[in-house]
C-alpha positions as CSV (number, residue, x, y, z in Angstrom):
1,X,14.0,-1.5,-7.2
2,X,14.8,-2.9,-3.8
3,X,11.9,-3.0,-1.3
4,X,12.6,-2.9,2.4
5,X,10.0,-3.2,5.2
6,X,10.1,-1.4,8.5
7,X,9.6,-3.7,11.5
8,X,6.3,-1.9,12.1
9,X,5.3,-2.8,8.5
10,X,6.4,-6.4,9.0
11,X,4.2,-6.7,12.1
12,X,1.2,-5.0,10.5
13,X,1.4,-7.2,7.4
14,X,1.4,-10.3,9.5
15,X,-1.4,-9.1,11.8
16,X,-3.5,-8.1,8.8
17,X,-2.7,-11.2,6.7
18,X,-1.3,-9.3,3.8
19,X,1.6,-10.9,1.9
20,X,4.7,-9.2,0.7
21,X,4.0,-10.6,-2.7
22,X,0.8,-8.6,-2.8
23,X,2.6,-5.5,-1.6
24,X,5.1,-5.9,-4.4
25,X,2.2,-6.3,-6.9
26,X,0.5,-3.1,-5.6
27,X,3.8,-1.1,-5.7
28,X,4.6,-2.3,-9.2
29,X,1.1,-1.6,-10.7
30,X,-0.9,0.7,-8.4
31,X,-4.3,2.0,-9.6
32,X,-3.4,5.3,-8.0
33,X,-0.5,7.0,-6.2
34,X,-1.3,9.8,-3.7
35,X,1.2,12.1,-2.1
36,X,1.2,12.1,1.7
37,X,2.8,14.0,4.6
38,X,6.5,13.8,5.3
39,X,7.5,13.0,1.7
40,X,5.6,9.7,1.8
41,X,3.5,8.2,-1.0
42,X,0.5,5.9,-0.9
43,X,0.0,3.3,-3.5
44,X,-3.7,2.3,-3.8
45,X,-5.2,-0.6,-5.6
46,X,-8.9,-1.8,-5.7
47,X,-9.3,-5.5,-5.6
48,X,-12.3,-7.8,-5.5
49,X,-12.3,-10.4,-2.8
50,X,-15.4,-12.6,-3.0
51,X,-18.3,-10.3,-3.5
52,X,-16.6,-7.3,-1.9
53,X,-14.3,-4.6,-3.2
54,X,-11.4,-3.6,-1.0
55,X,-8.9,-0.7,-1.3
56,X,-5.4,-1.7,-0.4
57,X,-3.2,1.2,0.7
58,X,0.6,0.9,0.9
59,X,2.4,3.8,2.6
60,X,6.0,4.1,1.6
61,X,9.0,6.3,1.1
62,X,11.2,6.3,-2.1
63,X,14.9,7.0,-2.0
64,X,17.5,6.7,-4.7
65,X,18.2,3.1,-4.1
66,X,15.1,1.6,-2.4
67,X,11.5,1.7,-1.5
68,X,10.8,1.5,2.2
69,X,7.3,0.2,3.2
70,X,6.0,1.9,6.3
71,X,2.7,0.1,6.6
72,X,-0.2,-1.3,4.6
73,X,-3.8,-2.1,5.1
74,X,-7.1,-2.7,3.3
75,X,-10.4,-1.1,3.7
76,X,-13.9,-1.2,2.2
77,X,-14.3,2.5,2.6
78,X,-12.9,3.3,-0.9
79,X,-14.7,6.7,-1.2
80,X,-12.9,8.0,1.8
81,X,-9.4,7.6,0.3
82,X,-9.8,7.6,-3.5
83,X,-8.7,10.8,-5.1
84,X,-10.9,11.7,-8.1
85,X,-8.8,13.4,-10.8
């Protein structure tokens, strides 16, 4: 599936030093996908960096022909966002 990035996402990824390659990895194999407002989805993946765990969150919209990334960020506050099933 084709992945497009909003200009806002491009700027945020650059500022937050998150690569598009990592975004594609998270979207292809997320640990969890959560429904969000406005028909958005959030792909979440926990990753170990050094001695710390981070939760990466990619907010996106899926259409018939593409996935549009709205923004992405990482946080150490995993409990706040992780949805227990």
